[in-house]
C-alpha positions in Angstrom: 0.2 -0.1 0.0 1.5 3.5 -0.9 2.6 5.7 2.0 0.2 8.5 0.3 -3.0 6.9 1.6 -6.6 8.2 1.8 -6.6 10.5 4.9 -10.3 10.1 5.8 -10.8 10.1 9.6 -11.6 6.7 10.9 -14.6 7.7 12.8 -16.4 9.1 9.5 -17.4 5.5 8.4 -16.7 3.7 11.5 -18.5 3.1 14.8 -16.0 5.2 16.9 -17.1 8.7 18.5 -15.6 11.6 16.9 -13.4 13.5 19.1 -14.7 16.5 21.2 -13.0 19.2 19.1 -14.5 17.5 15.9 -17.9 17.8 17.4 -17.5 21.3 18.5 -16.4 22.5 14.9 -19.0 20.6 13.3 -21.4 22.8 15.3 -20.0 26.0 14.4 -19.7 24.8 10.6 -23.6 23.8 10.9 -24.4 27.2 12.2 -22.3 28.8 9.3 -24.1 27.0 6.4 -27.5 27.2 8.0 -27.1 31.0 8.0 -25.8 31.1 4.6 -28.8 29.4 3.3 -31.4 31.5 5.0 -29.3 34.6 3.6 -29.9 33.2 0.1 -33.4 32.5 0.6 -34.0 36.1 1.9 -32.6 37.4 -1.0 -29.8 39.1 1.1 -27.3 37.1 -0.7 -28.1 36.8 -4.3 -28.5 33.8 -6.7 -28.0 34.7 -10.2 -29.5 33.0 -13.4 -27.3 31.7 -16.3 -30.1 32.6 -18.8 -30.1 28.9 -19.9 -31.0 25.9 -17.9 -28.5 24.8 -15.2 -27.9 21.3 -14.2 -25.9 20.8 -10.9 -24.3 17.4 -10.4 -23.0 17.2 -6.7 -23.1 15.3 -3.6 -23.9 16.0 0.4 -21.1 14.2 1.3 -17.4 14.7 0.9 -15.2 12.5 -1.4 -15.7 10.5 -4.4 -19.2 9.3 -5.0 -19.0 9.0 -8.9 -19.9 12.6 -10.0 -17.3 12.7 -12.7 -18.4 9.7 -14.5 -22.2 10.8 -14.1 -21.3 14.3 -15.5 -19.7 12.6 -18.6 -22.7 10.3 -19.2 -25.0 13.4 -18.7 -23.2 15.4 -21.1 -23.2 12.9 -23.7 -26.8 12.2 -23.4 -27.5 15.8 -23.7 -25.5 16.1 -27.0 -27.2 13.1 -28.3 -30.5 14.7 -27.7 -29.5 17.7 -29.7 -28.5 20.0 -26.8 -25.2 22.0 -26.8 -24.1 21.4 -23.4 -21.3 23.2 -21.5 -19.5 22.2 -18.3 -18.6 24.8 -15.4 -16.2 23.5 -12.8 -14.0 24.9 -10.3 -11.0 23.1 -11.5 -9.8 21.9 -8.1 -6.0 20.9 -8.2 -4.6 23.1 -11.0 -1.6 25.3 -10.3 -3.6 28.7 -10.7 -6.9 28.2 -9.2 -7.7 31.9 -9.3 -7.5 32.7 -13.2 -10.6 31.3 -15.1 -9.4 29.1 -18.3 -10.9 27.2 -21.2 -10.1 23.2 -20.8 -9.6 21.1 -23.9 -8.8 17.5 -24.3 -5.0 18.4 -24.7 -4.9 20.9 -21.8 -2.2 19.8 -19.2 -3.9 18.9 -16.0 -1.7 21.3 -14.0 -3.5 24.0 -16.0 -7.0 22.5 -16.2 -7.4 20.0 -13.4 -7.6 16.1 -13.5 -11.2 15.9 -13.8 -12.0 18.9 -16.1 -9.4 17.3 -18.5 -10.9 14.0 -18.2 -14.3 15.4 -18.9 -13.2 17.4 -22.0 -11.3 14.4 -23.4 -14.6 12.0 -23.0 -17.2 14.3 -24.2 -15.6 17.1 -26.4 -17.8 19.7 -24.8 -16.7 23.4 -24.2 -15.6 23.6 -20.3 -14.8 26.4 -18.3 -12.9 26.4 -14.9 -13.6 29.2 -12.7 -14.0 29.5 -8.8 -16.8 31.7 -9.6 -19.7 29.6 -11.0 -21.7 32.1 -12.4 -19.0 33.7 -14.3 -18.1 30.3 -15.9 -21.7 29.9 -17.0 -22.1 33.1 -18.6 -18.8 32.5 -20.5 -20.4 29.2 -21.6 -23.4 30.7 -22.7 -21.6 33.4 -24.8 -19.9 30.4 -26.5 -23.5 29.1 -27.6 -23.9 26.6 -24.9 -27.9 26.3 -24.4 -27.5 24.2 -21.2 -24.7 24.1 -18.3 -23.9 21.4 -16.5 -22.2 22.4 -13.3 -19.6 19.8 -11.9 -19.7 19.5 -8.1 -21.6 22.7 -7.5 -24.4 21.7 -5.2 -23.4 24.2 -2.3 -22.7 27.1 -4.9 -25.9 28.9 -4.3 -24.9 32.0 -6.0 -25.6 30.2 -9.3 -29.2 29.6 -9.7 -29.9 25.8 -10.9 -32.9 24.2 -12.6 -32.2 20.9 -11.7 -30.0 19.3 -9.0 -28.7 15.6 -9.2 -27.3 14.3 -5.9 -24.8 11.4 -6.3 -24.6 9.1 -3.2 -22.0 6.4 -2.6 -23.9 3.4 -2.2 -21.6 1.4 0.2 -20.8 4.5 2.4 -24.0 6.7 2.1 -23.8 9.4 4.8 -21.3 7.8 6.9 -22.0 8.4 10.6 -24.5 11.2 9.3 -22.3 14.1 11.1 -21.3 17.4 9.6 -17.6 17.9 8.9 -15.2 17.6 10.5 -17.1 15.1 12.9 -18.4 13.3 9.9 -18.3 13.6 6.2 -21.4 15.6 5.5 -20.8 19.2 3.7 -24.6 19.8 4.7 -27.1 18.1 6.6 -28.4 14.7 5.1 -31.8 16.0 4.6 -30.6 18.4 2.0 -30.5 15.6 -0.4 -34.1 15.2 -0.4 -34.4 18.7 -2.0 -32.7 17.5 -5.1 -34.6 16.6 -8.3 -32.8 13.3 -8.8 -31.0 11.4 -6.4 -28.3 8.7 -7.9 -26.9 6.0 -6.0 -23.5 4.6 -7.1 -23.3 0.9 -6.2 -25.0 -0.7 -3.4 -28.6 -0.8 -2.6 -30.8 2.0 -4.0 -33.9 2.9 -1.8 -37.4 4.5 -2.6 -37.0 7.7 -4.8 -33.4 6.9 -5.8 -31.8 6.0 -9.1 -29.3 3.0 -9.3 -26.0 3.7 -11.1 -23.4 1.3 -12.0 -19.8 2.1 -13.3 -18.8 -0.3 -15.8 -15.4 -1.1 -17.0 -14.7 -3.2 -20.0 -11.1 -2.5 -21.0 -7.8 -1.2 -20.0 -5.9 1.2 -22.4 -2.2 1.2 -22.6 -0.8 4.8 -21.8 2.3 4.4 -24.0 -0.1 3.7 -27.0 -1.1 0.4 -28.7 -4.5 -1.5 -28.8 -6.5 -2.0 -25.5 -6.9 -5.1 -23.9 -10.1 -6.5 -22.5 -10.3 -6.1 -18.5 -10.9 -9.9 -18.3 -7.6 -10.4 -19.9 -6.0 -9.6 -16.6 -8.1 -12.3 -14.8 -5.7 -14.5 -12.7 -3.1 -12.2 -12.8 -1.5 -10.1 -10.2 -1.5 -6.2 -10.7 -0.5 -3.1 -9.2 -3.8 -1.0 -8.7 -3.4 2.7 -8.6 -6.1 5.1 -7.4 -6.1 8.7 -6.1 -9.8 9.4 -6.0 -12.1 10.0 -3.3 -12.9 6.3 -2.5 -10.1 4.2 -3.9 -11.5 1.1 -2.5 -14.2 1.0 -5.1 -11.7 0.8 -7.7 -9.7 -2.1 -6.3 -13.1 -3.9 -5.4 -14.0 -3.5 -9.1 -10.9 -5.1 -10.4 -11.2 -8.0 -7.9 -14.6 -8.7 -8.9 -13.1 -9.1 -12.5 -10.9 -12.0 -11.0 -7.7 -9.9 -10.8 -5.2 -10.2 -8.2 -5.0 -6.7 -6.8 -2.0 -5.0 -5.1 -3.6 -1.8 -4.0 -1.8 1.4 -4.0 -4.2 4.2 -2.6 -3.1 8.0 -3.1 -4.9 11.1 -1.8 -7.5 12.5 -4.2 -6.1 14.7 -6.9 -2.7 13.4 -6.1 -0.1 14.9 -8.7 1.9 12.0 -9.7 5.8 11.8 -10.4 7.6 9.0 -12.1 8.9 7.7 -8.4 5.4 7.1 -7.3 4.8 4.2 -9.7 8.0 2.3 -9.2 6.8 -0.5 -6.9 9.9 -2.8 -7.2 8.2 -5.3 -9.3 7.4 -5.5 -13.0 3.7 -6.2 -12.9 0.9 -4.3 -15.0 -0.1 -1.1 -13.2 -3.9 -0.6 -13.7 -4.9 2.9 -12.7 -8.4 5.1 -12.9 -8.8 7.2 -15.9 -8.7 10.4 -13.6 -5.2 9.3 -12.6 -4.0 8.2 -15.9 -4.5 11.8 -17.5 -1.5 13.0 -15.3 0.9 10.3 -16.0 1.1 10.2 -19.7 4.2 12.2 -19.6 6.2 9.1 -18.0 4.1 6.3 -19.2 5.7 2.9 -20.1 4.5 -0.5 -21.4 3.3 -1.4 -17.8 0.9 1.4 -17.5 -2.8 1.2 -18.3 -5.8 3.1 -17.9 -9.3 1.6 -16.9 -12.0 4.0 -18.2 -15.6 3.4 -16.6 -18.9 4.3 -17.9 -21.8 5.3 -15.7 -24.9 3.1 -16.5 -28.4 4.2 -15.4 -32.0 3.1 -16.2 -33.4 4.4 -19.4 -36.3 5.6 -17.3 -33.8 8.2 -15.5 -32.8 9.5 -18.9 -36.2 10.0 -20.2 -37.3 11.5 -16.9 -34.4 14.1 -16.8 -34.8 14.9 -20.6 -38.3 15.4 -20.0 -37.9 17.8 -17.1 -35.3 19.8 -19.2 -37.5 20.1 -22.3 -40.0 22.1 -20.3 -37.1 24.6 -19.4 -36.7 25.2 -23.1 -39.0 27.8 -24.8 -42.1 26.5 -26.3 -41.0 23.0 -24.9 -38.6 22.5 -27.7 -35.2 20.5 -27.0 -31.9 21.3 -27.9 -31.6 22.6 -31.7 
């Protein structure tokens, strides 16, 4: 296991009681976010419209829930339905997080951030990174986008939204149900009930929730060449690398394919260097696509990216597109 492991506090998803200082800070944090929401509802803090429909994909809990694969699938569905979607993202992890920027498929991750670059590569959609989501949305509309998908912006109330999609980790759910830092919640769990759609990634979905599965079929060599079926690694030992919010999900997915996993969990958004992947044995290295976009510069024949595809019921897409169509003048979908 890598020394750069996930630093999630043990009590977030366990039975141990959070320490007193964490509980006290959570009470202060809870009061602050409650006050902020009241100010927006009272109009003392302004929520601005983007002049086109805005769909927010986010989560109530901290960490990886599957937002990026869902965002990619959503953008692709919108494109297939005739819309011209643009993506607004904060661009977390880029070297200059203050200056807004356009992100394209070939943008270095140091400039665009790992998740925005991945979304741009998979969708080809216009993508703007900006800490100010309102400004990002306006820039996308000026470029001809007729719907804005806000990646990880559930708590960014300054941008008025038309549809909210909450993504939930089906295994970890809301953990101990406490607010940060006593627990993993950005907002009280009840906030999720306000969202238009609630998507559960893996695990069991409940009433009013939509089940999502992440499917991985192949492994793409980073140094070039033909892809391999993921099943071709069955019965082999591999080094598995994941610098995401929930690395265990990636390791479990590989094990479910019959692959012998030597796990290496890195911190979310870890900025890789060559020595990070020197494990002392010449085994294939399978990594998430989010990690792979940062490793192309020192790829060798051992490195493989494992892309995932978010799969949801067709009824989910039909319901979402139907809701979105009503937001278009005269009920007409994208041109």
